[in-house]
C-alpha positions in Angstrom: 22.2 -34.3 103.0 23.5 -30.8 103.4 26.2 -31.5 100.9 23.7 -32.3 98.1 21.9 -29.0 98.8 25.1 -27.1 98.5 25.9 -28.7 95.1 22.4 -28.1 93.8 22.7 -24.4 94.7 26.1 -24.0 93.0 24.7 -25.7 89.8 21.7 -23.3 89.8 23.9 -20.3 90.2 26.1 -21.4 87.3 23.1 -21.9 84.9 21.6 -18.5 85.9 24.9 -16.8 85.1 25.2 -18.5 81.7 21.7 -17.5 80.7 22.3 -13.9 81.7 25.1 -13.7 79.1 22.5 -14.2 76.2 24.7 -16.7 74.4 23.3 -20.1 74.0 25.9 -21.4 71.6 28.7 -20.1 69.6 28.0 -19.6 65.8 29.6 -22.1 63.5 32.7 -21.0 61.6 31.1 -21.8 58.2 28.2 -19.4 58.8 30.5 -16.6 59.7 32.5 -17.1 56.5 29.3 -17.2 54.4 28.0 -13.9 55.8 31.3 -12.3 55.1 31.2 -13.5 51.5 27.7 -12.1 50.8 28.7 -8.8 52.3 31.8 -8.6 50.1 30.0 -9.6 46.8 29.2 -6.7 44.4 25.6 -5.9 43.1 24.5 -8.0 40.0 25.5 -6.3 36.7 22.6 -5.4 34.2 22.2 -7.6 31.1 24.2 -6.2 28.2 22.3 -5.6 24.9 23.2 -4.1 21.5 21.1 -1.1 20.6 20.8 1.4 17.8 18.8 4.7 17.6 16.4 4.9 14.7 14.7 8.1 13.5 11.4 8.2 11.6 11.7 9.2 7.9 9.1 10.0 5.3 8.4 6.9 3.3 7.0 7.0 -0.2 5.3 3.7 -0.9 3.1 2.2 -3.5 0.6 -0.7 -3.9 2.0 -3.0 -6.6 -0.4 -5.4 -8.4 0.0 -7.5 -11.5 -2.4 -7.1 -14.4 -2.6 -6.8 -18.2 -3.6 -4.2 -20.9 -7.1 -4.3 -22.3 -9.1 -2.3 -24.8 -11.2 0.4 -23.2 -14.2 -0.7 -25.3 -14.9 -3.8 -27.4 -17.9 -4.2 -29.7 -19.0 -7.3 -31.7 -20.9 -5.9 -34.7 -23.7 -8.3 -35.6 -26.0 -8.6 -38.5 -29.6 -7.5 -38.0 -30.8 -9.2 -41.1 -29.7 -12.3 -43.1 -28.1 -12.4 -46.5 -25.1 -13.1 -48.7 -22.0 -10.9 -48.1 -21.4 -9.0 -51.3 -18.3 -7.0 -50.1 -16.1 -6.6 -47.1 -14.0 -3.4 -47.3 -11.8 -3.7 -44.2 -9.4 -6.3 -43.0 -8.3 -7.3 -39.5 -6.0 -4.7 -38.0 -7.5 -1.8 -40.0 -8.6 1.4 -38.2 -12.3 2.3 -38.9 -14.5 5.3 -38.2 -18.0 5.3 -36.9 -20.4 4.7 -39.9 -17.9 2.8 -42.1 -19.5 -0.2 -43.9 -17.9 -3.4 -42.6 -20.1 -5.9 -44.4 -22.4 -5.3 -47.4 -25.2 -7.9 -47.8 -26.9 -8.4 -51.1 -30.3 -6.8 -51.7 -31.9 -10.1 -53.1 -35.6 -9.4 -53.6 -35.8 -6.7 -50.9 -36.5 -3.9 -53.4 -39.3 -5.9 -55.0 -40.8 -6.6 -51.5 -40.6 -2.9 -50.7 -42.5 -2.0 -53.9 -45.2 -4.5 -53.1 -45.5 -3.1 -49.6 -45.7 0.5 -50.9 -48.5 -0.5 -53.4 -50.5 -2.2 -50.6 -50.1 1.0 -48.5 -51.3 3.2 -51.4 -54.4 0.9 -51.8 -55.1 0.9 -48.1 -54.8 4.7 -47.9 -57.3 5.2 -50.8 -59.8 2.8 -49.1 -59.5 4.6 -45.8 -59.9 8.1 -47.4 -63.0 6.8 -49.3 -64.5 5.3 -46.1 -63.8 8.5 -44.2 -65.7 10.6 -46.8 -68.7 8.2 -46.9 -68.8 8.0 -43.1 -69.2 11.8 -43.1 -72.4 11.2 -45.2 -73.5 8.4 -42.9 -73.1 5.8 -45.6 -70.3 3.9 -43.7 -70.4 2.8 -40.1 -67.7 3.9 -37.6 -66.5 0.3 -37.3 -65.9 0.1 -41.0 -63.9 3.3 -40.9 -61.8 1.9 -38.0 -61.1 -1.3 -39.9 -59.8 0.6 -43.0 -57.7 2.8 -40.7 -56.1 -0.3 -39.1 -55.4 -1.8 -42.6 -53.7 1.4 -43.6 -51.6 1.5 -40.4 -50.5 -2.1 -41.0 -49.5 -1.4 -44.6 -47.5 1.7 -43.3 -45.6 -0.5 -40.8 -44.8 -3.1 -43.5 -43.3 -0.4 -45.7 -41.2 0.9 -42.7 -40.0 -2.7 -41.9 -38.9 -3.2 -45.5 -37.0 0.0 -45.5 -35.3 -0.9 -42.2 -34.4 -4.3 -43.7 -32.8 -2.7 -46.7 -30.8 -0.3 -44.5 -29.6 -3.3 -42.4 -27.9 -4.8 -45.4 -25.1 -2.3 -44.8 -23.5 -3.4 -41.6 -21.7 -0.3 -40.2 -19.2 0.4 -37.5 -21.0 1.9 -34.5 -17.8 3.3 -33.0 -14.3 4.3 -34.2 -11.6 1.8 -33.4 -9.4 -1.0 -34.7 -10.8 -4.1 -36.4 -9.4 -6.9 -34.2 -11.6 -9.7 -35.6 -13.2 -10.2 -39.1 -14.9 -13.6 -39.3 -17.2 -12.5 -42.2 -15.7 -12.3 -45.7 -17.2 -11.7 -49.1 -19.1 -14.7 -50.4 -20.1 -15.8 -46.9 -23.6 -15.9 -45.5 -24.8 -14.2 -42.3 -27.8 -15.1 -40.3 -29.5 -12.6 -38.1 -27.2 -12.2 -35.0 -24.0 -13.5 -36.6 -20.8 -11.4 -36.1 -19.6 -9.4 -39.0 -16.5 -7.9 -37.2 -15.2 -7.0 -33.7 -14.0 -3.5 -33.0 -11.7 -2.5 -30.1 -11.0 1.0 -28.8 -7.3 1.1 -28.0 -7.1 4.8 -27.3 -7.5 5.2 -24.4 -6.1 1.8 -23.3 -6.8 0.5 -19.8 -4.6 -1.5 -17.5 -6.6 -4.1 -15.6 -5.3 -5.4 -12.3 -6.7 -7.6 -9.5 -6.1 -6.0 -6.0 -6.4 -8.1 -2.9 -8.7 -7.4 0.1 -5.7 -5.9 2.0 -4.6 -3.7 -0.9 -8.0 -2.4 -2.2 -8.5 0.0 0.8 -5.5 2.1 -0.3 -6.7 2.6 -3.9 -9.2 5.3 -4.9 -10.7 6.6 -8.1 -8.7 9.4 -9.7 -5.4 8.3 -8.2 -2.4 8.5 -10.5 -0.8 5.1 -11.3 2.2 3.9 -13.3 2.3 0.6 -15.3 5.4 -1.2 -16.4 4.6 -3.4 -19.4 6.3 -6.6 -20.3 7.1 -5.1 -23.7 9.3 -2.5 -22.0 7.1 0.6 -22.0 6.2 2.6 -18.8 2.9 4.5 -18.9 0.9 6.6 -16.4 -2.8 7.1 -16.1 -5.6 7.5 -13.6 -7.7 5.0 -11.8 -11.1 5.1 -13.5 -12.9 2.1 -11.9 -12.8 0.0 -8.8 -15.1 -3.0 -8.5 -17.6 -2.6 -5.7 -17.6 -6.3 -5.1 -14.8 -9.0 -5.0 -14.6 -11.8 -7.4 -16.0 -14.8 -5.5 -13.4 -17.2 -7.0 -10.3 -15.2 -6.3 -11.4 -12.7 -3.5 -9.8 -9.9 -5.5 -11.2 -6.6 -6.8 -10.9 -5.4 -10.4 -9.1 -2.1 -10.8 -8.9 -0.2 -14.1 -6.3 2.5 -15.0 -6.9 4.5 -18.1 -3.8 5.5 -20.2 -3.4 7.4 -23.4 -2.4 5.4 -26.5 -2.1 7.7 -29.4 -1.0 6.0 -32.5 -2.0 2.6 -31.0 1.6 2.0 -30.1 0.6 0.0 -27.0 -0.8 -3.4 -27.5 -3.8 -5.2 -25.9 -3.3 -8.2 -23.7 0.3 -7.4 -22.5 1.3 -8.3 -19.0 1.7 -5.3 -16.7 2.9 -4.4 -13.2 0.8 -1.6 -11.8 2.1 0.7 -9.1 -0.4 3.0 -7.3 1.5 5.4 -5.1 0.3 5.9 -1.5 0.4 9.1 0.5 3.8 9.6 2.3 3.9 8.5 5.9 6.5 8.5 8.6 8.1 5.1 9.4 11.3 3.5 10.5 13.4 1.1 8.5 14.5 -1.6 10.9 16.6 -4.7 10.5 14.4 -7.8 10.4 16.4 -9.3 13.3 15.1 -6.5 15.6 11.5 -7.7 15.4 10.2 -10.0 18.0 6.9 -11.2 19.7 5.6 -10.5 23.2 3.9 -13.1 25.4 0.5 -12.4 23.8 1.9 -12.9 20.3 2.0 -9.2 19.2 4.6 -8.2 16.7 7.0 -5.5 17.8 10.4 -4.4 19.1 12.0 -4.0 22.5 13.4 -0.6 23.2 15.5 1.0 25.9 14.1 4.0 27.6 15.9 6.9 29.3 16.3 4.9 32.5 18.0 2.0 30.6 14.9 -0.2 31.1 13.7 -2.6 28.4 10.2 -2.0 27.1 8.1 -3.8 24.4 6.4 -1.6 21.8 4.0 -3.2 19.1 4.6 -2.1 15.5 2.7 -2.4 12.2 4.8 -3.8 9.3 4.3 -1.8 6.1 6.6 -3.7 3.7 9.8 -5.6 3.5 12.8 -4.6 1.4 16.3 -5.8 0.8 17.5 -3.0 3.2 15.1 -3.9 6.0 11.5 -3.8 7.2 9.4 -0.6 7.2 7.3 -0.3 10.4 5.1 2.3 12.0 3.9 2.7 15.6 7.1 3.9 17.2 8.1 7.3 18.4 9.9 9.5 15.9 13.2 8.8 17.6 13.7 5.5 19.5 16.5 3.3 20.7 15.8 -0.3 19.6 17.5 -3.4 21.0 19.0 -5.1 17.9 20.8 -8.0 19.7 19.6 -9.6 22.9 16.0 -8.5 22.8 14.8 -12.1 23.3 16.7 -12.5 26.6 15.2 -9.5 28.5 11.7 -8.7 29.7 9.7 -5.6 30.2 11.0 -3.5 33.2 14.4 -5.2 33.2 17.4 -3.0 33.6 19.9 -3.4 30.8 23.3 -2.1 29.8 23.0 -0.7 26.3 25.9 -0.9 23.9 25.4 1.3 20.9 26.3 -0.2 17.5 29.3 1.3 15.9 29.3 -0.5 12.6 27.5 0.7 9.5 24.1 -0.7 8.7 20.9 -1.3 10.5 22.2 -3.7 13.2 
């Protein structure tokens, strides 16, 4: 019995001594080697990106819209009375002055009708004067005098109407211009309202264009514009009219530019390309490949700041050219990631490599 107590005491002393050392088990050799590898591994290298510094420059731009030339004024000269055309002095393409006779209608019996109307007026005037004298002597009532006065006024109006009708037989040009259409010729017959001729005013000429909803805000009355015509001429003028409402079918606005056309050298109905210059503004010309989208779908670029950290900046695209894309919204001088921008995120450290080749990339 004593021997078992002795062995139990020795075992307890051994366990107590082992616990006092603080080592429960020896670490595995693999764990020791892994810790040594982590300690020896260098810090992760920043992602390398290609960058280029862009500086803002003054950009002179223009709104370009397609259109056509049109007469500044067009008048269809119509007959105000009916009759046979006796003569037609001008032909299509002739220049006319205001007051020139375009169509002369025959008089027919108009002079005879005028003579009859004048005779009736003279008779009515005599009757009125007689009634007026008798009414002063109380031999004619006031109602009789009023009746004679009305008959005289009616005869006076008939004479005036006959004179107007005779004057309307000479159909005259109301404005100076070019005779672009002449449907009435000598020997023809015109009814009241029929067209004798059409006159167009070609000096000044106007260039008509249709501007979109996005373009119209940049165009203002009085602005100088340049038009390149399909016939080879280049002309300049000023914006004289901007439609206050859009065409419901095309959602575009009519814009008119007035240009000088001395000698009528420019023709009506010619296709034109109209450039309206915009005020200069600062912008950067970037390669299209530098543009990207952020997570919310905004259009922009990723830049590298002074701490070599990638940042996203939204931009507004002004136009695209063969050399690149004009954008605004960036600082005057900015370092843009041109290669690798889609593989980094905001706040990520990068290793910028500046482009050494010529061009935008």
